[in-house]
Structure formats: structure tokens, C-alpha cells
C-alpha positions as CSV (number, residue, x, y, z in Angstrom):
1,M,31.4,-117.7,-281.8
2,S,29.1,-120.5,-280.7
3,D,26.7,-120.2,-277.8
4,G,28.5,-123.1,-276.1
5,A,27.3,-125.2,-273.2
6,H,25.2,-122.4,-271.5
7,G,24.5,-120.4,-274.6
8,F,25.9,-117.1,-273.2
9,G,27.7,-116.4,-276.3
10,N,27.7,-114.4,-279.3
11,R,25.7,-111.1,-279.3
12,G,27.7,-109.1,-276.9
13,M,26.7,-106.7,-274.1
14,R,24.9,-103.5,-274.8
15,D,25.4,-100.2,-273.0
16,L,26.6,-96.6,-273.5
17,S,29.2,-94.4,-271.8
18,V,31.9,-91.8,-272.3
19,V,35.7,-91.1,-272.6
20,N,37.5,-87.9,-272.9
21,P,40.2,-88.5,-275.5
22,A,42.3,-85.5,-274.3
23,G,41.9,-86.3,-270.6
24,R,44.5,-87.3,-268.0
25,G,42.7,-90.1,-266.3
26,T,39.6,-88.5,-265.0
27,V,36.3,-90.4,-264.4
28,D,33.2,-88.7,-265.8
29,G,30.0,-90.6,-266.4
30,T,28.3,-87.7,-268.3
31,R,30.6,-87.6,-271.3
32,S,29.6,-89.0,-274.7
33,S,31.6,-91.5,-276.8
34,G,34.1,-90.7,-279.5
35,R,34.5,-92.7,-282.7
36,V,35.5,-96.3,-283.2
37,H,38.5,-96.8,-285.5
38,P,39.8,-99.9,-287.3
39,G,42.4,-101.8,-285.3
40,S,44.8,-104.5,-286.1
41,A,43.1,-107.6,-287.6
42,E,45.9,-109.8,-286.2
43,A,45.5,-108.5,-282.6
44,P,44.0,-110.7,-279.8
45,F,40.3,-110.4,-279.1
46,L,41.1,-107.8,-276.4
47,A,44.3,-105.8,-276.8
48,A,44.8,-103.1,-274.2
49,R,48.3,-101.8,-275.0
50,D,50.8,-99.4,-273.4
51,M,48.2,-97.9,-271.0
52,R,49.1,-94.8,-269.0
53,G,46.7,-93.0,-266.8
54,G,45.4,-92.6,-263.4
55,Y,43.4,-90.1,-261.2
56,G,43.9,-86.4,-261.7
57,K,47.6,-85.8,-262.5
58,A,48.9,-89.0,-260.9
59,D,49.5,-91.9,-263.2
60,I,48.7,-95.3,-261.7
61,L,49.2,-97.2,-265.0
62,N,52.7,-96.9,-266.4
63,G,52.6,-98.6,-269.8
64,C,51.0,-101.9,-268.9
65,T,49.6,-104.2,-271.7
66,I,46.8,-106.7,-271.2
67,T,45.6,-109.0,-274.0
68,V,43.0,-111.9,-274.0
69,D,42.0,-114.2,-276.8
70,Q,38.5,-115.6,-277.3
71,G,37.6,-118.2,-274.7
72,Q,40.8,-117.5,-272.6
73,I,40.9,-116.9,-268.9
74,A,43.5,-114.2,-268.1
75,V,44.3,-113.2,-264.6
76,I,45.9,-110.0,-263.3
77,V,47.8,-110.4,-260.0
78,G,50.3,-108.3,-258.1
79,P,50.9,-106.5,-254.8
80,N,48.4,-103.9,-253.3
81,G,48.6,-100.7,-255.2
82,A,50.0,-102.3,-258.4
83,G,47.2,-100.9,-260.5
84,K,45.3,-104.1,-261.1
85,S,41.8,-102.7,-260.6
86,T,42.8,-99.5,-262.3
87,A,43.8,-101.4,-265.4
88,M,40.4,-103.1,-265.4
89,K,38.6,-99.7,-265.1
90,A,40.7,-98.3,-267.9
91,I,39.9,-101.2,-270.2
92,F,36.2,-100.8,-269.4
93,G,36.3,-97.0,-270.1
94,M,35.7,-95.9,-266.5
95,L,39.1,-94.2,-266.5
96,D,40.6,-92.1,-269.3
97,L,44.0,-93.0,-270.7
98,R,46.7,-90.4,-271.2
99,E,48.4,-92.8,-273.5
100,G,47.7,-96.2,-275.0
101,S,44.7,-97.9,-276.7
102,V,42.0,-100.5,-276.1
103,Q,41.1,-102.7,-279.0
104,L,38.2,-105.2,-279.0
105,D,37.5,-107.7,-281.8
106,G,39.6,-105.8,-284.3
107,Q,38.2,-102.3,-283.5
108,D,39.9,-99.5,-281.5
109,I,37.3,-98.6,-278.9
110,S,39.6,-96.2,-276.9
111,A,37.1,-93.3,-277.3
112,L,34.0,-95.2,-276.2
113,N,32.4,-94.8,-272.8
114,P,31.5,-97.8,-270.6
115,Q,28.0,-98.1,-271.9
116,D,29.0,-98.2,-275.5
117,R,31.8,-100.8,-274.6
118,V,29.0,-102.9,-273.2
119,R,27.2,-102.7,-276.5
120,R,30.4,-103.8,-278.1
121,G,30.6,-106.9,-275.9
122,M,32.2,-106.0,-272.6
123,G,30.8,-106.9,-269.2
124,F,32.3,-105.7,-265.9
125,V,31.5,-106.9,-262.4
126,P,33.0,-104.6,-259.8
127,Q,34.3,-105.9,-256.5
128,T,31.8,-104.1,-254.3
129,S,28.3,-102.6,-254.6
130,N,27.6,-105.0,-257.5
131,V,24.0,-106.0,-256.7
132,F,20.8,-104.0,-256.0
133,P,20.3,-105.3,-252.4
134,S,16.6,-104.3,-252.1
135,L,15.7,-106.0,-255.4
136,T,15.1,-109.7,-255.7
137,V,17.5,-112.0,-257.4
138,Q,15.2,-112.1,-260.5
139,E,14.9,-108.4,-260.6
140,N,18.7,-108.0,-260.4
141,L,18.9,-110.2,-263.5
142,E,16.2,-108.3,-265.3
143,M,18.2,-105.1,-264.6
144,G,21.1,-106.7,-266.5
145,A,18.8,-107.2,-269.5
146,Y,17.5,-103.6,-269.6
147,I,19.5,-102.9,-272.8
148,R,18.0,-105.9,-274.7
149,D,14.9,-105.7,-276.8
150,D,14.4,-109.5,-277.3
151,D,13.1,-112.2,-275.1
152,F,15.8,-112.7,-272.4
153,R,14.1,-115.5,-270.5
154,Q,16.3,-118.2,-272.0
155,T,19.4,-116.4,-270.8
156,M,17.9,-116.1,-267.3
157,D,17.3,-119.8,-267.3
158,Q,20.9,-120.4,-268.3
159,V,22.1,-118.2,-265.4
160,Y,19.9,-120.2,-263.1
161,T,21.4,-123.5,-264.5
162,L,24.9,-122.1,-263.9
163,F,24.1,-120.9,-260.4
164,P,21.5,-123.3,-258.9
165,A,21.9,-121.9,-255.4
166,V,20.9,-118.5,-256.7
167,A,18.0,-120.0,-258.6
168,E,16.5,-121.3,-255.3
169,K,16.5,-117.7,-254.0
170,R,15.2,-116.0,-257.1
171,L,12.4,-114.2,-255.2
172,Q,14.5,-113.2,-252.3
173,P,16.1,-109.8,-252.0
174,A,19.7,-109.9,-253.1
175,G,20.8,-108.1,-249.9
176,E,19.8,-111.1,-247.8
177,L,22.1,-113.5,-249.7
178,S,25.5,-114.6,-248.6
179,G,28.6,-112.9,-250.0
180,G,29.3,-115.8,-252.4
181,Q,25.7,-115.8,-253.6
182,R,25.7,-112.1,-254.2
183,Q,28.8,-112.5,-256.3
184,Q,26.9,-115.1,-258.3
185,V,24.0,-112.7,-258.8
186,A,26.5,-110.0,-260.0
187,V,28.1,-112.3,-262.5
188,G,24.7,-113.5,-263.6
189,R,23.5,-110.0,-264.2
190,A,26.5,-109.3,-266.4
191,L,25.8,-112.5,-268.3
192,M,22.3,-111.3,-269.0
193,T,23.8,-108.8,-271.4
194,Q,25.4,-111.7,-273.4
195,P,29.0,-110.4,-273.2
196,R,31.9,-111.6,-275.3
197,L,34.4,-110.4,-272.7
198,L,33.6,-110.7,-269.0
199,M,35.8,-108.7,-266.6
200,L,35.7,-109.6,-262.9
201,D,37.3,-107.5,-260.2
202,E,38.2,-109.6,-257.1
203,P,35.3,-112.1,-257.6
204,T,36.3,-114.2,-254.6
205,A,37.0,-111.4,-252.1
206,G,35.6,-112.2,-248.7
207,V,34.2,-115.7,-249.6
208,S,35.1,-119.0,-248.1
209,P,37.5,-121.4,-249.8
210,I,34.7,-123.7,-250.7
211,V,32.7,-120.9,-252.4
212,M,35.9,-119.6,-254.0
213,D,36.5,-123.0,-255.7
214,E,32.8,-123.1,-256.8
215,L,33.1,-119.7,-258.3
216,F,36.3,-120.6,-260.2
217,D,34.5,-123.8,-261.5
218,R,31.7,-121.6,-262.9
219,I,34.2,-119.2,-264.4
220,I,35.8,-122.1,-266.3
221,E,32.4,-123.2,-267.5
222,I,31.7,-119.6,-268.8
223,A,35.0,-119.6,-270.6
224,R,34.2,-122.9,-272.3
225,T,31.2,-121.2,-274.0
226,G,33.7,-119.0,-275.9
227,I,33.4,-115.9,-273.6
228,S,36.8,-114.4,-272.8
229,I,37.5,-113.8,-269.0
230,L,39.7,-111.1,-267.6
231,M,40.0,-111.3,-263.8
232,V,41.8,-109.4,-261.0
233,E,42.2,-111.8,-258.1
234,Q,43.7,-111.6,-254.6
235,N,43.9,-115.4,-254.3
236,A,46.7,-115.4,-256.8
237,R,47.8,-119.0,-256.6
238,Q,44.4,-120.4,-257.0
239,A,43.5,-118.0,-259.8
240,L,46.7,-118.8,-261.8
241,E,45.8,-122.5,-261.5
242,I,42.8,-121.9,-263.8
243,A,44.4,-119.2,-266.0
244,D,45.5,-119.6,-269.6
245,L,47.4,-116.4,-269.2
246,G,48.7,-114.5,-266.2
247,Y,49.9,-110.9,-265.7
248,V,51.9,-109.8,-262.7
249,L,51.7,-106.0,-262.4
250,V,54.0,-103.9,-260.2
251,Q,53.6,-100.1,-260.1
252,G,51.3,-100.1,-263.1
253,A,53.7,-102.0,-265.4
254,N,54.1,-105.6,-266.5
255,R,56.6,-107.4,-264.4
256,Y,55.9,-110.9,-265.6
257,T,53.6,-112.2,-268.4
258,D,53.2,-115.9,-269.1
259,T,50.9,-118.9,-268.9
260,G,49.3,-119.5,-265.5
261,A,51.3,-122.7,-265.2
262,A,54.6,-121.1,-266.0
263,L,54.1,-118.3,-263.5
264,L,53.2,-120.9,-260.8
265,A,56.5,-122.7,-261.7
266,N,58.6,-119.5,-261.7
267,P,60.6,-119.5,-258.4
268,E,60.9,-115.7,-258.3
269,V,57.1,-115.2,-258.9
270,R,56.4,-117.8,-256.2
271,R,58.8,-116.2,-253.7
272,T,57.8,-112.6,-254.3
273,F,54.1,-112.7,-255.1
274,L,52.7,-116.1,-254.1
275,G,54.2,-116.5,-250.6
276,G,56.8,-119.1,-251.5
């Protein structure tokens, strides 16, 4: 994969974390990873299939499947409580699956913890608590590069080029920024690890329509470099407008899967999930 316009491209994120292969959906940040196994060579770049799991003994995911090809923008939408964020956490290894598998770039990584999934090329930006508020913008970006042993200054320059408003405040504590600027810092920190798959949980939550449009424009630019994007988004209509692929989840299962344009044109999807 080429580095593309901003050069964020081809080395993947590095990190280490743990999954309990026999678990029922518990979250435990102290466990170590299991083994990686060969997957299907014909599968999409990300193939999270037939996922079942949740918290304790309650399953939130009921067999949903999420796939993303390289350079695609895939969007997960659905009503509150549909399992959208839970699906993202399961894909990232923050939640153990009772059934199903997660494959990335031809390898079954279901037994890896989040840190090791980062090393394999995943990046995850949670909806909240996604910056270090007392650290400066630049220090936040440096934290994203803690797993790298090379010179990351070029990547930092690329982040600043992508988010010029953030670049102007690089020496300012991140906690003093606006909500939209903090989101840009969080995305930038994930990009510092050079991901091949970038997962965003509600990136436009609480921001103005103008900032939302700007964030979506930047997400499109990132995808054009070859990085795959998987996004949970509350602004469903606007997100589907930029999506190559859309998933509508209901009660942890796929209700509709199609291109973003096709879902926007579907009368039932519009009436039930997009407000008419």
C-alpha cells in the first residue's frame, strides 16, 4: 500500500493487549495475547464475522458481520443500544467474543489483545476520554508514537498538514481546545502509529455541523491514502453520504448492509433509521 497524499500509510500501528479465547465477553486489560492463525486469503482486509459476545453473561452482539476493504470508508449506524460501539470494541480486542472471528490482512487475530492489534495495523479512537487534557497537542501526538523506534517527525508534520487548526495550537494543552479540535488531536494521535485500519467511535459527537463537515472531509482524505476507515456515527445520513459501505445494526445483528448511496435511497432505511 502506498503512503498516499499524506503518507500515513503502510507500516501499521504497534501496540500490545489481551484476549481470553474462552471468555464470554469480559474486558480485561491484563491478559496476554494468544496466537495468530492464517485466515482466508480471499477475505476483505478486515473481516469480523459472526460476532457474538457482550458483558458478563449478556450478549450484545448477536452474529453481526463487519468487513472493510483497503481504502474503504465503512459506517455502522443504527438505533441506540444496537451494539454499534460494542462491535467496534470487539473488533479492537477490548471485548472478548463468545463466537465469531476477526481477520485482518489475511490473518486471524481473534486471540490478540488490543495492543498487539495495534501492532498489526489497527488504530482506535474512542468517543470520549480520547486526549490527555493536561498535555500539549504536540505531547499528545508524541504519546501516539510511543511504540515507534524511528523518527516520527515526518508523520507529525503530516498530521499538522491534515489538521492546520491543531497545528496552530501545538503548544497548548489539549484540554483547552474546542470539542472538534480535541477530536482532531485524537485522530492525529492514532495516525502517529501509522495504522492501516482506523476505527472511529462517534467522531462528530457534540460538534457543530461545520466542524462535522470538516472532520468528514479529513476522513475522506485519510481514506484516499489507502487507510481503511471503520466508523460508528450518530449523524447517520451525513456519514452514509461519504461511506463506500454501510451497516445498519439492530439488536447486535445486521439488518441492512449495502453501499452508503443504496442505504440512503432505501425507503425503509430512510423511514426507520434516518428520520424520513
